[in-house]
LUMVEXVO-189667 format. One record per residue (C-alpha): residue in three letters; chain; z, x, y. Coordinates in nm, 2 decimals, decimal comma, always signed. Each point is the difference from the previous one (the first is absolute). Layout:
BEGIN
 type mol     zz     xx     yy
  ALA   A      Z      X      Y
...
! end
This chain:
BEGIN
 type mol     zz     xx     yy
  MET   A  +1,88  +3,20  -1,84
  LYS   A  -0,01  -0,39  -0,08
  ASN   A  +0,04  -0,10  +0,37
  GLN   A  -0,20  +0,25  +0,17
  LEU   A  -0,28  -0,14  +0,20
  ALA   A  -0,37  +0,02  -0,11
  ILE   A  -0,07  +0,10  +0,35
  ASN   A  +0,22  +0,31  -0,08
  GLY   A  -0,14  +0,05  -0,34
  GLY   A  +0,17  -0,26  -0,21
  LYS   A  -0,13  -0,25  -0,23
  LYS   A  -0,15  -0,31  +0,13
  ALA   A  +0,19  -0,33  -0,05
  VAL   A  -0,33  -0,18  -0,03
  SER   A  -0,22  +0,17  -0,25
  ASP   A  -0,37  -0,05  -0,02
  GLU   A  +0,02  -0,18  -0,32
  VAL   A  +0,24  -0,26  +0,14
  LYS   A  -0,24  -0,07  +0,30
  LYS   A  -0,29  -0,07  -0,26
  VAL   A  +0,09  -0,36  +0,03
  LEU   A  -0,10  -0,03  +0,37
  PRO   A  -0,30  -0,23  -0,01
  PRO   A  -0,31  +0,09  +0,20
  TRP   A  -0,08  -0,24  +0,31
  PRO   A  -0,16  -0,23  +0,05
  PRO   A  +0,00  -0,11  -0,39
  VAL   A  -0,34  -0,10  -0,13
  TYR   A  -0,11  -0,24  -0,27
  GLU   A  -0,31  -0,03  -0,21
  ALA   A  -0,04  -0,36  +0,03
  THR   A  +0,00  +0,04  +0,39
  ALA   A  -0,26  +0,27  -0,02
  GLU   A  -0,24  -0,26  -0,19
  LYS   A  +0,09  -0,27  +0,24
  LEU   A  -0,11  +0,25  +0,30
  LYS   A  -0,33  +0,07  -0,17
  ALA   A  -0,07  -0,37  -0,05
  ILE   A  +0,08  -0,06  +0,38
  TYR   A  -0,23  +0,28  +0,09
  MET   A  -0,30  -0,13  -0,20
  SER   A  +0,04  -0,35  +0,13
  ARG   A  -0,07  +0,10  +0,35
  LYS   A  +0,30  -0,23  +0,13
  TRP   A  +0,24  +0,26  +0,15
  SER   A  +0,15  -0,17  +0,32
  PHE   A  +0,05  -0,31  +0,19
  ASN   A  +0,26  -0,21  -0,15
  GLY   A  -0,10  +0,07  -0,37
  GLN   A  +0,13  -0,11  -0,33
  TYR   A  +0,26  +0,30  -0,03
  GLU   A  +0,11  -0,05  +0,37
  GLN   A  +0,08  -0,36  -0,03
  GLU   A  +0,20  +0,06  -0,33
  PHE   A  +0,20  +0,27  +0,12
  CYS   A  +0,09  -0,19  +0,32
  LEU   A  +0,10  -0,27  -0,20
  LYS   A  +0,21  +0,18  -0,25
  PHE   A  +0,17  +0,24  +0,23
  ALA   A  +0,10  -0,26  +0,24
  LYS   A  +0,14  -0,21  -0,27
  TYR   A  +0,17  +0,33  -0,17
  CYS   A  +0,17  +0,06  +0,36
  GLY   A  +0,08  -0,37  +0,05
  ALA   A  -0,24  -0,05  +0,30
  LYS   A  -0,25  -0,28  +0,07
  HIS   A  -0,29  +0,21  +0,11
  GLY   A  -0,16  +0,34  -0,05
  VAL   A  -0,27  +0,16  +0,19
  PHE   A  -0,14  +0,30  -0,15
  MET   A  -0,11  +0,30  +0,25
  ILE   A  -0,14  +0,34  -0,03
  ASN   A  +0,33  +0,21  +0,07
  GLY   A  +0,36  -0,07  +0,09
  THR   A  -0,04  +0,12  +0,38
  VAL   A  -0,25  -0,28  +0,09
  THR   A  +0,22  -0,26  -0,18
  LEU   A  +0,29  +0,09  +0,25
  GLU   A  -0,25  -0,01  +0,29
  SER   A  -0,12  -0,33  -0,12
  ALA   A  +0,34  -0,12  -0,04
  LEU   A  +0,10  +0,08  +0,37
  HIS   A  -0,35  -0,16  +0,13
  ALA   A  +0,05  -0,31  -0,19
  LEU   A  +0,34  -0,04  +0,13
  GLY   A  -0,15  +0,03  +0,35
  VAL   A  +0,12  +0,36  +0,09
  LYS   A  -0,22  +0,13  +0,31
  ALA   A  -0,06  +0,29  +0,21
  GLY   A  +0,36  +0,10  +0,18
  ASP   A  +0,21  -0,19  -0,23
  GLU   A  +0,27  +0,20  -0,18
  VAL   A  +0,05  +0,02  -0,40
  ILE   A  +0,32  +0,13  -0,13
  VAL   A  -0,04  +0,24  -0,28
  PRO   A  +0,22  +0,25  -0,16
  GLY   A  +0,01  +0,37  +0,08
  ASN   A  +0,00  +0,10  -0,37
  THR   A  -0,31  -0,15  -0,16
  TRP   A  -0,37  +0,11  -0,05
  LEU   A  -0,24  -0,01  +0,32
  ALA   A  -0,17  -0,31  -0,10
  THR   A  +0,28  -0,22  +0,10
  ALA   A  -0,01  +0,11  +0,34
  MET   A  -0,38  +0,08  +0,04
  ALA   A  -0,07  -0,37  -0,09
  ALA   A  +0,16  -0,10  +0,34
  VAL   A  -0,20  +0,28  +0,18
  TYR   A  -0,32  -0,14  -0,13
  LEU   A  +0,05  -0,31  +0,18
  GLY   A  +0,11  +0,17  +0,31
  ALA   A  +0,37  -0,11  -0,06
  ILE   A  +0,30  +0,24  +0,04
  PRO   A  +0,17  +0,12  -0,30
  VAL   A  +0,42  +0,01  +0,08
  PHE   A  +0,16  +0,24  -0,24
  VAL   A  +0,33  -0,11  -0,11
  ASP   A  +0,25  +0,19  -0,21
  VAL   A  +0,07  -0,08  -0,38
  GLU   A  +0,31  -0,06  -0,19
  PRO   A  +0,18  +0,32  -0,13
  ASP   A  +0,02  -0,13  -0,36
  THR   A  -0,32  -0,21  -0,06
  LEU   A  -0,22  +0,20  +0,25
  CYS   A  -0,15  -0,33  +0,07
  LEU   A  -0,03  -0,14  +0,36
  ASP   A  +0,35  -0,08  +0,14
  PRO   A  +0,04  -0,38  +0,11
  GLU   A  +0,27  +0,05  +0,26
  LYS   A  -0,21  +0,27  +0,17
  VAL   A  -0,30  -0,23  +0,00
  ARG   A  +0,20  -0,25  +0,18
  LYS   A  +0,08  +0,26  +0,27
  ALA   A  -0,37  +0,08  +0,01
  ILE   A  -0,15  -0,35  +0,07
  THR   A  -0,15  -0,07  +0,35
  SER   A  -0,21  -0,28  +0,11
  LYS   A  -0,31  +0,21  -0,10
  THR   A  +0,11  +0,00  -0,36
  LYS   A  -0,25  -0,20  -0,22
  ALA   A  +0,07  +0,15  -0,36
  ILE   A  +0,23  +0,18  -0,21
  ILE   A  -0,12  +0,20  -0,29
  PRO   A  +0,29  +0,08  -0,24
  VAL   A  -0,12  +0,27  -0,29
  HIS   A  +0,14  -0,03  -0,34
  LEU   A  +0,01  +0,37  -0,02
  PHE   A  -0,02  +0,25  -0,30
  GLY   A  +0,27  -0,16  -0,23
  SER   A  +0,16  -0,27  +0,21
  MET   A  -0,04  -0,32  +0,19
  ALA   A  +0,04  -0,11  +0,36
  ASP   A  +0,27  -0,24  +0,06
  MET   A  -0,24  -0,33  +0,02
  ASP   A  +0,28  -0,25  +0,04
  LYS   A  +0,10  +0,17  +0,33
  PHE   A  -0,35  +0,03  +0,11
  MET   A  -0,10  -0,34  -0,07
  GLU   A  +0,32  -0,12  +0,21
  ILE   A  -0,11  +0,23  +0,28
  SER   A  -0,38  -0,15  -0,03
  LYS   A  +0,15  -0,35  +0,03
  GLU   A  +0,23  +0,08  +0,29
  TYR   A  -0,25  +0,19  +0,22
  ASN   A  -0,32  -0,19  -0,16
  ILE   A  -0,14  +0,32  -0,07
  PRO   A  -0,22  +0,04  -0,33
  VAL   A  +0,07  +0,24  -0,29
  ILE   A  -0,24  +0,21  -0,21
  GLU   A  +0,14  +0,15  -0,30
  ASP   A  -0,15  +0,33  -0,06
  CYS   A  -0,02  +0,02  -0,40
  ALA   A  -0,20  +0,30  -0,06
  HIS   A  +0,29  +0,15  -0,20
  ALA   A  +0,13  -0,34  -0,13
  HIS   A  -0,26  -0,12  -0,28
  GLY   A  +0,19  -0,21  -0,25
  GLY   A  +0,35  +0,01  +0,21
  ILE   A  +0,21  -0,31  -0,04
  ARG   A  +0,28  -0,07  +0,25
  ASP   A  +0,23  -0,31  -0,04
  GLY   A  -0,25  -0,17  -0,23
  LYS   A  -0,29  +0,05  +0,23
  GLY   A  -0,28  +0,23  -0,01
  LEU   A  -0,05  +0,26  +0,29
  GLY   A  -0,29  -0,11  +0,21
  SER   A  +0,09  -0,37  -0,03
  ILE   A  +0,30  -0,02  +0,24
  GLY   A  -0,12  +0,12  +0,33
  HIS   A  -0,32  -0,18  +0,18
  VAL   A  -0,22  +0,26  -0,16
  GLY   A  +0,04  +0,26  -0,27
  SER   A  -0,23  +0,29  +0,00
  PHE   A  -0,09  +0,22  -0,30
  SER   A  -0,18  +0,29  -0,04
  PHE   A  -0,18  +0,10  -0,33
  GLN   A  -0,09  +0,36  +0,08
  GLN   A  -0,03  +0,27  -0,23
  SER   A  +0,37  +0,11  -0,04
  LYS   A  +0,14  -0,36  +0,02
  THR   A  +0,19  -0,15  -0,31
  LEU   A  -0,29  -0,26  +0,00
  SER   A  -0,31  +0,21  +0,08
  ALA   A  -0,38  -0,06  +0,02
  GLY   A  -0,06  +0,32  +0,20
  GLU   A  -0,01  -0,22  +0,30
  SER   A  +0,03  -0,37  +0,11
  GLY   A  +0,28  -0,21  +0,12
  MET   A  +0,12  -0,35  +0,03
  CYS   A  +0,18  -0,25  +0,24
  LEU   A  +0,21  -0,25  -0,14
  THR   A  +0,12  -0,32  +0,19
  ASN   A  +0,13  -0,36  -0,07
  ASP   A  -0,15  -0,12  +0,32
  ASP   A  -0,33  -0,18  -0,03
  GLU   A  -0,13  +0,07  +0,36
  LEU   A  +0,10  +0,37  -0,01
  ALA   A  -0,19  +0,01  -0,36
  ASP   A  -0,32  -0,13  +0,15
  LYS   A  +0,04  +0,22  +0,31
  LEU   A  +0,04  +0,32  -0,22
  PHE   A  -0,29  -0,09  -0,22
  ARG   A  -0,22  -0,03  +0,30
  ILE   A  +0,12  +0,32  +0,15
  ASN   A  -0,09  +0,17  -0,34
  HIS   A  -0,31  -0,18  -0,05
  ILE   A  -0,18  +0,02  +0,33
  GLY   A  +0,08  -0,34  +0,08
  TYR   A  -0,09  -0,18  -0,29
  ALA   A  +0,26  -0,27  -0,12
  PRO   A  +0,14  +0,00  -0,35
  GLY   A  -0,27  -0,14  -0,26
  GLN   A  -0,28  +0,06  +0,22
  LYS   A  -0,29  +0,19  -0,15
  GLN   A  -0,16  +0,31  +0,15
  GLY   A  -0,27  -0,12  +0,24
  LYS   A  +0,14  -0,35  +0,01
  ALA   A  +0,27  -0,01  +0,25
  ALA   A  +0,09  -0,38  +0,07
  SER   A  +0,27  +0,06  +0,27
  SER   A  +0,09  +0,25  +0,27
  PRO   A  +0,33  +0,19  +0,04
  GLU   A  +0,18  -0,10  +0,30
  GLU   A  -0,07  +0,16  +0,35
  GLY   A  +0,15  +0,33  +0,02
  LEU   A  +0,05  +0,07  -0,35
  ILE   A  -0,19  +0,32  -0,05
  CYS   A  -0,12  +0,03  -0,36
  HIS   A  -0,10  +0,31  -0,18
  ASN   A  -0,15  +0,10  -0,33
  TYR   A  +0,33  +0,12  -0,18
  ARG   A  -0,12  -0,13  -0,34
  GLY   A  +0,12  +0,15  -0,33
  LEU   A  -0,24  +0,07  -0,26
  GLU   A  -0,03  -0,18  -0,36
  PHE   A  +0,04  +0,36  -0,16
  ASN   A  +0,34  +0,03  +0,18
  ALA   A  +0,11  -0,36  -0,10
  ALA   A  -0,07  +0,02  -0,35
  ILE   A  +0,19  +0,35  -0,05
  LEU   A  +0,29  -0,21  +0,16
  VAL   A  -0,03  -0,30  -0,22
  ASP   A  +0,05  +0,24  -0,31
  ALA   A  +0,26  +0,22  +0,17
  MET   A  +0,21  -0,31  +0,06
  LYS   A  +0,04  -0,07  -0,37
  HIS   A  +0,22  +0,30  -0,01
  LEU   A  +0,18  -0,02  +0,36
  SER   A  +0,32  -0,20  -0,12
  ALA   A  +0,08  +0,23  -0,29
  GLN   A  -0,05  +0,32  +0,22
  ALA   A  +0,19  -0,12  +0,25
  THR   A  +0,29  -0,10  -0,22
  LEU   A  -0,02  +0,34  -0,15
  ARG   A  +0,02  +0,16  +0,33
  ASP   A  +0,30  -0,20  +0,12
  LYS   A  +0,19  +0,08  -0,32
  ASN   A  -0,08  +0,36  +0,00
  ALA   A  +0,12  +0,03  +0,35
  MET   A  +0,32  -0,19  -0,03
  TYR   A  +0,06  +0,24  -0,31
  LEU   A  -0,08  +0,32  +0,20
  THR   A  +0,22  -0,13  +0,28
  GLU   A  +0,29  -0,05  -0,22
  LEU   A  -0,04  +0,34  -0,15
  ILE   A  +0,03  +0,18  +0,34
  LYS   A  +0,24  -0,23  +0,17
  ASP   A  +0,27  +0,28  -0,01
  VAL   A  -0,20  +0,28  +0,10
  PRO   A  +0,12  +0,17  +0,32
  GLY   A  -0,22  +0,02  +0,30
  ILE   A  -0,26  -0,27  -0,09
  THR   A  -0,02  -0,39  -0,02
  VAL   A  -0,29  -0,23  -0,08
  GLN   A  -0,21  -0,25  +0,23
  ALA   A  +0,19  -0,33  -0,03
  ARG   A  -0,17  -0,29  -0,18
  GLY   A  -0,12  -0,26  +0,21
  ARG   A  +0,29  -0,29  +0,06
  LYS   A  -0,05  -0,27  -0,25
  ALA   A  -0,26  +0,19  -0,21
  ASP   A  -0,07  -0,16  -0,32
  ARG   A  -0,26  +0,26  -0,08
  GLN   A  -0,03  +0,29  +0,23
  SER   A  -0,36  +0,13  +0,00
  TYR   A  -0,04  +0,36  +0,07
  TYR   A  -0,27  +0,20  +0,15
  ASN   A  +0,24  +0,31  +0,00
  PHE   A  +0,34  +0,08  -0,13
  VAL   A  +0,18  +0,15  +0,31
  MET   A  +0,32  +0,20  +0,00
  LEU   A  +0,18  +0,07  +0,35
  LEU   A  +0,18  +0,32  +0,05
  GLN   A  +0,31  +0,05  +0,19
  PRO   A  -0,03  +0,31  +0,19
  SER   A  +0,36  +0,03  +0,12
  LYS   A  +0,09  +0,06  -0,37
  LEU   A  -0,26  +0,28  -0,04
  LYS   A  +0,11  +0,38  +0,00
  PRO   A  -0,11  +0,17  +0,32
  GLY   A  -0,36  +0,10  +0,01
  ILE   A  -0,11  -0,27  -0,25
  THR   A  -0,23  -0,27  +0,14
  ILE   A  -0,23  -0,26  -0,16
  LYS   A  -0,27  +0,27  -0,06
  GLU   A  +0,24  +0,21  -0,19
  VAL   A  +0,10  -0,29  -0,22
  SER   A  -0,36  -0,13  -0,04
  ALA   A  -0,13  +0,34  -0,10
  ALA   A  +0,29  +0,03  -0,26
  LEU   A  -0,06  -0,35  -0,15
  PHE   A  -0,39  +0,08  -0,01
  ALA   A  +0,09  +0,32  -0,20
  GLU   A  +0,22  -0,21  -0,24
  GLY   A  -0,30  -0,19  -0,08
  VAL   A  +0,06  -0,32  +0,23
  ASP   A  -0,32  -0,07  +0,20
  CYS   A  +0,15  -0,09  +0,32
  PHE   A  -0,09  -0,06  +0,37
  ILE   A  +0,18  +0,03  +0,33
  GLY   A  +0,00  -0,25  +0,26
  GLY   A  -0,26  -0,25  -0,08
  TYR   A  -0,21  -0,12  +0,30
  GLY   A  +0,20  -0,01  +0,31
  PRO   A  +0,08  -0,04  +0,27
  VAL   A  -0,34  -0,15  +0,05
  TYR   A  -0,02  +0,12  +0,36
  LYS   A  +0,05  +0,36  -0,11
  HIS   A  -0,26  -0,01  -0,30
  MET   A  -0,26  +0,25  +0,04
  LEU   A  -0,26  -0,28  -0,03
  TRP   A  +0,14  -0,20  +0,27
  SER   A  -0,24  +0,04  +0,30
  VAL   A  +0,13  -0,29  +0,22
  PRO   A  +0,05  +0,06  +0,36
  LYS   A  +0,38  -0,03  +0,09
  SER   A  -0,08  -0,26  +0,26
  GLN   A  -0,12  -0,23  -0,28
  PHE   A  +0,31  +0,00  -0,22
  ARG   A  +0,38  -0,04  +0,06
  ILE   A  +0,30  +0,17  -0,18
  HIS   A  +0,31  -0,25  +0,02
  SER   A  +0,22  +0,17  -0,25
  LYS   A  -0,04  +0,30  -0,23
  ASN   A  +0,31  +0,21  -0,10
  VAL   A  +0,01  -0,12  -0,36
  SER   A  -0,38  +0,02  -0,07
  GLU   A  -0,02  +0,35  +0,17
  ASP   A  +0,31  +0,13  -0,20
  VAL   A  -0,12  -0,15  -0,33
  CYS   A  -0,35  +0,12  +0,02
  ALA   A  +0,09  +0,36  +0,12
  ASN   A  +0,32  +0,09  -0,20
  ARG   A  +0,09  -0,26  -0,28
  GLN   A  -0,29  -0,18  -0,17
  LEU   A  -0,11  +0,12  -0,34
  GLY   A  -0,21  -0,18  -0,24
  VAL   A  -0,20  -0,01  -0,32
  SER   A  -0,31  -0,23  -0,08
  HIS   A  +0,02  -0,34  -0,16
  THR   A  -0,16  +0,15  -0,31
  TRP   A  +0,32  +0,23  -0,05
  ILE   A  +0,18  -0,32  -0,07
  LEU   A  -0,26  -0,15  -0,22
  THR   A  +0,10  +0,23  -0,27
  ASN   A  +0,31  -0,01  -0,23
  LYS   A  +0,37  +0,09  +0,00
  LEU   A  -0,06  +0,35  -0,12
  LEU   A  -0,18  +0,09  +0,33
  MET   A  +0,27  -0,20  +0,20
  LYS   A  +0,27  +0,22  -0,18
  ALA   A  -0,17  +0,33  +0,06
  THR   A  -0,05  -0,13  +0,39
  ALA   A  +0,36  -0,06  +0,02
  ALA   A  +0,08  +0,32  -0,13
  ALA   A  -0,21  +0,21  +0,23
  VAL   A  +0,13  -0,19  +0,30
  GLU   A  +0,38  +0,06  -0,13
  LYS   A  -0,08  +0,38  -0,04
  VAL   A  -0,17  +0,05  +0,33
  MET   A  +0,26  -0,20  +0,19
  ASN   A  +0,30  +0,17  -0,17
  ALA   A  -0,15  +0,33  +0,09
  TYR   A  -0,08  -0,10  +0,36
  CYS   A  +0,29  -0,20  +0,10
  LYS   A  +0,32  +0,15  +0,16
! end
């Protein structure tokens, strides 16, 4: 039968032939390989080298920020941003419940207390109104995350920041190349934090960056990252000291990573635009499919960056006995390489080992429901392809949901 599910012996909606367009990730380029060899032979592998400086300038300009500080990963960027903004032990940092561990662990590393606040049911990003209710006299920072394929409502967060005098750090680990209301993501808050880890849409295996438009913050971030050295100072020739209490680390990125990113940036705009185009096309194709919706684009999104394309089940419309596990298995059998749930809630993740006395949960209903029962996604590489794969994916989703809905 034409509509028989593949999991029951029917034909797959997404054939292996159609899936051949899926690109291996991260992409590699011969010119970059030659550049890496030259760096290796030069013995100049670290400490604010040529490619580190070039990438900082280019990426900051690309995102519309004044300063970029390159670091070894996207966790220490968050930790360093909090430290530069004055967050100390015992302070509270508001983070979403639905995010990767690093967003909350950055606060823990400083002895601060992550306060988990719920997300919006459509964008899955931190809910500004619930943030307002979670603010206390101890709140010293807010970290909205531009999650999966949406953008946090930065207008509202910057209003809250101004009203309560609380700095905002944009977690942009999923947001490379995103543009909101004419501004690059990462340039809107007091600090923007990026990860260039292996799976990210701009990848160097590891490394990260902080962006800021504030000269003083930029100096602090650089010093925190470079064991106290100020920008422009050569190794072994420190000319000034960091301020007392600014505890500095060796969080430096390597020239190898920076060189990879300089070349990868040449392709970022085209890749981000293609993902956005395919995501909108797939969204349109499945808009009338029963029992499922799509994570909402960020408000005022000019170009939505995507780390994952996420669909949201409506469990009340499923037949008795059908859950997200059955839907996921059926989609996988149809050839759609989907995953359940993402990361959260953070405080229930297998790798979350922080004692209960060292974090606080303010609100959680949406995060817990979405992560357990509703969130299905595919990697950003899925939408870095063509319309044929989008059509086949839509056919698979429609086939499964028609079979599993009441």
